[in-house]
C-alpha positions in Angstrom: 0.0 0.0 0.0 1.5 3.3 -1.0 1.3 6.5 0.9 -1.7 8.5 -0.5 -1.5 11.6 1.7 0.8 13.6 -0.7 -1.6 12.8 -3.6 -4.7 13.8 -1.6 -2.9 16.9 -0.4 -2.1 17.9 -4.0 -5.5 17.3 -5.1 -7.1 19.4 -2.1 -4.5 22.3 -3.1 -5.6 22.0 -6.9 -9.3 22.0 -5.9 -8.8 25.1 -3.7 -6.9 27.0 -6.3 -9.3 26.1 -9.3 -12.3 26.9 -7.1 -11.3 30.5 -6.3 -12.3 32.3 -3.2 -14.5 35.2 -4.5 -17.6 34.0 -2.8 -15.6 33.4 0.4 -14.3 36.9 0.4 -17.8 38.2 -0.1 -19.3 36.2 2.7 -16.5 37.1 5.1 -16.7 40.8 4.2 -20.3 40.8 4.8 -20.0 38.8 8.1 -17.4 41.3 9.4 -19.6 44.2 8.4 -22.6 42.7 10.3 -20.2 41.9 13.3 -19.2 45.5 13.5 -22.9 46.5 13.8 -22.8 46.5 17.6 -20.1 49.1 17.3 -21.6 51.1 14.4 -25.2 51.1 15.8 -26.7 51.7 12.4 -29.6 49.3 12.8 -30.3 50.8 16.2 -30.5 54.3 15.0 -32.7 53.5 12.0 -35.1 51.4 14.1 -35.5 54.2 16.6 -35.9 56.7 13.7 -38.6 54.5 12.0 -40.4 53.9 15.1 -40.6 57.7 15.9 -41.9 58.3 12.4 -44.4 55.8 12.2 -45.6 55.0 15.9 -44.9 58.5 17.4 -42.2 59.8 19.6 -43.3 58.1 22.8 -43.2 54.7 21.2 -40.1 55.4 19.3 -38.1 56.2 22.4 -39.3 53.1 24.2 -40.4 50.4 21.9 -38.2 51.5 19.2 -35.1 51.5 21.6 -35.8 48.0 22.6 -36.6 46.8 19.1 -33.3 48.5 17.9 -31.2 46.9 20.5 -32.7 43.5 19.6 -32.1 44.0 15.9 -28.4 45.0 16.6 -27.8 41.9 18.6 -29.4 39.8 16.0 -27.5 41.5 13.2 -24.3 41.0 15.1 -25.0 37.2 15.8 -25.7 36.9 11.9 -22.3 38.4 11.2 -20.5 36.1 13.6 -22.2 33.2 11.9 -21.2 34.4 8.5 -17.5 34.8 9.6 -17.4 31.4 11.2 -19.1 29.7 8.2 -17.3 31.8 5.3 -15.4 28.8 3.9 -18.5 26.7 3.5 -21.5 27.0 1.1 -24.0 28.7 0.7 -22.3 32.0 0.1 -25.6 34.0 -0.6 -26.8 36.3 2.3 -29.1 34.6 4.8 -32.3 36.0 6.6 -32.8 38.5 3.8 -36.6 38.6 4.7 -35.7 40.1 8.1 -32.3 42.0 7.3 -30.9 43.7 4.3 -27.7 42.2 3.2 -25.6 45.3 3.6 -25.1 47.8 6.4 -28.1 50.0 7.4 -28.1 53.6 8.2 -30.9 56.0 9.2 -32.7 57.7 6.3 -31.8 61.1 7.6 -28.0 60.4 7.4 -25.7 58.2 5.5 -22.0 58.5 6.1 -19.8 59.3 3.2 -16.0 58.6 2.6 -13.5 59.1 5.3 -11.3 62.2 4.8 -8.3 60.4 3.8 -5.6 61.3 1.1 -5.7 57.8 -0.4 -9.4 58.2 -1.1 -9.4 61.8 -2.4 -9.2 62.7 -5.9 -8.0 66.2 -5.7 -5.1 65.8 -3.4 -2.8 67.6 -5.7 -4.8 70.9 -5.1 -4.1 70.6 -1.3 -7.8 70.2 -0.1 -10.7 67.7 -0.5 -14.0 66.8 1.0 -15.4 64.0 3.1 -16.4 63.0 6.5 -14.0 63.6 9.4 -15.3 60.6 11.6 -18.1 58.7 10.0 -17.6 55.9 12.5 -18.5 58.1 15.4 -22.3 58.0 15.7 -24.2 61.2 14.8 -20.9 62.8 13.4 -21.9 65.0 10.6 -18.9 67.2 10.4 -17.6 67.6 6.7 -14.7 69.7 5.5 -16.4 70.4 2.1 -19.7 69.2 0.6 -18.0 67.6 -2.5 -19.6 64.1 -2.4 
C-alpha cells in the first residue's frame, strides 16, 4: 500500500486553487460588516428613527429602543455566523426577509467617505472633502460638501 497523503494534499490544493475564493471573500466581508454593527449602531439608530416616524415619539423612544437593540444583537449574531462559516457554502446572504444584506443607516444620514488622502481625487490641489469621523455615531462634520 502506497502513501496516498501527498496525492490527496495535492488534489485538495488543486481544488482550492481552481475553485477560487471570491464567494468566500464576499461572505467574510459581509460577516465582518454585520459583526461591526454592535459598534456602528446603524440598525439601532434606523429602528428608533422609523419607530418615531411611524408610531410616534413616545413609542419610538421606548419600543423603538428595545427593538433596535434586539435587531443590533441579531445582526451581530448573523455576522458572527457568517464569519465562522465563510469557507463553506451557501455563500448567498441569509435571513434577507428580516435584514438587508448590507449595512443599514438611518434615512436622515448616510456617512460618506472618510477624509483620507488615499481616497481623495484632488489631493494635488491641497484640499478635499469628506467626513472627518463617520464611524462616530451622529458625526456629521464635513470639510467640504463634495460628495
